[in-house]
C-alpha positions in Angstrom: 0.0 0.0 0.0 1.1 3.5 -0.9 1.1 6.2 1.7 -1.7 8.6 0.8 -1.1 12.3 1.5 -4.0 14.7 1.9 -3.5 17.4 -0.8 -5.6 19.9 1.3 -3.3 22.4 2.9 -3.7 22.7 6.7 -5.7 25.6 8.0 -3.4 28.6 8.5 -2.8 29.6 12.0 -4.5 32.7 13.3 -2.5 35.8 12.8 -3.7 38.2 15.6 -0.8 40.7 15.4 -1.3 43.4 12.8 0.8 46.4 11.8 -1.1 48.7 14.2 -3.4 46.6 16.4 -2.9 43.4 18.3 -6.2 41.5 18.1 -5.1 39.0 20.8 -4.5 41.8 23.4 -7.6 43.7 22.5 -9.8 40.5 22.5 -8.4 39.6 26.0 -9.4 43.0 27.3 -12.9 42.7 25.7 -13.4 39.3 27.2 -12.2 40.3 30.6 -14.4 43.4 30.6 -17.6 42.2 28.9 -17.7 38.4 28.3 -15.8 36.6 31.0 -18.9 35.0 32.5 -20.1 34.0 29.1 -16.8 32.3 28.1 -16.1 30.8 31.5 -17.3 27.3 30.3 -15.6 27.3 26.9 -12.4 28.4 25.2 -12.6 31.8 23.5 -12.6 31.6 19.7 -9.3 32.2 17.9 -9.0 35.6 16.3 -7.2 36.7 13.1 -7.0 39.4 10.5 -8.4 38.8 7.1 -5.8 38.6 4.3 -4.7 41.9 2.9 -6.3 41.9 -0.5 -8.2 44.5 -2.4 -12.0 44.5 -2.0 -14.6 44.9 -4.7 -17.2 46.3 -2.3 -18.8 49.6 -3.3 -21.5 50.2 -0.8 -20.7 48.1 2.3 -17.9 46.3 4.1 -18.0 43.4 6.4 -15.7 44.6 9.2 -15.7 41.2 11.0 -17.1 37.7 10.9 -17.5 34.7 13.1 -17.1 31.1 11.7 -18.8 28.8 14.2 -17.5 25.7 12.5 -13.9 26.8 13.0 -14.6 28.8 16.1 -12.7 31.7 14.5 -13.3 35.4 14.5 -11.9 37.3 11.5 -11.4 41.1 11.5 -11.1 43.0 8.2 -7.5 44.0 7.7 -8.7 47.5 6.6 -9.1 48.2 10.4 -5.4 47.5 11.0 -4.2 51.0 10.5 -3.3 54.0 12.7 -6.2 56.0 11.5 -8.7 53.5 13.1 -9.1 54.0 16.8 -8.5 50.9 18.9 -12.0 51.3 20.5 -13.5 50.7 17.1 -11.5 47.5 16.6 -12.5 46.4 20.2 -16.2 46.9 19.5 -16.0 44.9 16.2 -14.3 42.1 18.2 -17.0 42.3 20.9 -19.7 42.0 18.2 -18.1 39.0 16.6 -17.5 37.3 20.0 -21.2 37.8 20.8 -21.9 35.5 17.9 -19.9 32.8 19.7 -21.9 33.5 22.9 -25.3 33.8 21.3 -25.4 31.4 18.4 -27.6 32.0 15.3 -30.9 30.2 15.4 -33.2 28.9 12.7 -36.8 30.2 12.5 -38.6 28.4 9.7 -36.3 28.7 6.7 -34.5 31.8 8.0 -31.3 31.9 10.0 -31.4 34.7 12.6 -28.0 36.0 13.4 -28.9 39.1 15.3 -31.9 38.2 17.4 -33.4 40.3 20.2 -31.0 39.1 22.9 -28.0 39.7 20.6 -29.2 43.3 19.8 -29.9 44.0 23.4 -26.4 42.9 24.5 -24.8 44.8 21.6 -26.7 48.0 22.4 -25.7 47.7 26.1 -22.0 48.0 25.2 -20.7 51.5 26.4 -19.3 52.3 23.0 -22.3 51.2 20.9 -23.5 54.7 20.0 -20.0 56.1 19.5 -19.0 53.2 17.2 -22.2 53.4 15.3 -21.7 57.1 14.7 -18.0 56.5 13.8 -18.8 53.8 11.3 -21.5 56.0 9.7 -19.1 58.9 9.4 -16.1 56.9 8.1 -17.4 53.8 6.2 -16.9 55.4 2.8 -13.2 56.0 3.7 -12.8 52.4 4.8 -14.4 51.1 1.7 -12.1 53.2 -0.4 -9.1 52.1 1.5 -10.2 48.4 1.2 -10.6 48.9 -2.6 -7.4 50.7 -3.2 -5.2 49.1 -0.6 -4.0 52.5 0.5 -3.9 53.6 4.1 -6.1 56.4 5.4 -3.8 59.3 6.1 -5.2 61.0 9.0 -6.7 59.7 12.2 -10.4 59.0 12.1 -11.6 60.2 15.5 
């Protein structure tokens, strides 16, 4: 018998250290401050930046995602720049970790990702309004930066 080698490359390890922000440190702070009780019984998800590649998005941008099958949070690499405040990155991490704490549920044929409990918890975060305003004010710059691959020059406060 010949030795069979699986041609599928192994999953790449999470890369939480960016050029400007350290996702591992920020997520540890978020967990300690807001989710310690929720994650007491389970290991926190791994966290990584998305690969730095140009986006084709014109109107919106997914700033983060949670993959339940791999228990992995991905944060869009466009947020890894000095112009983006750390509290924005922290809130995106909080939002994605909430998905691990409050799983999506099926209602009929629909999958509900942001149910009432999720929205209540998200809105109770102290930075919710500040981040919502910040995102509204700066999303077009983030989309442009993601499309061009160019950094935003000045701080977006």
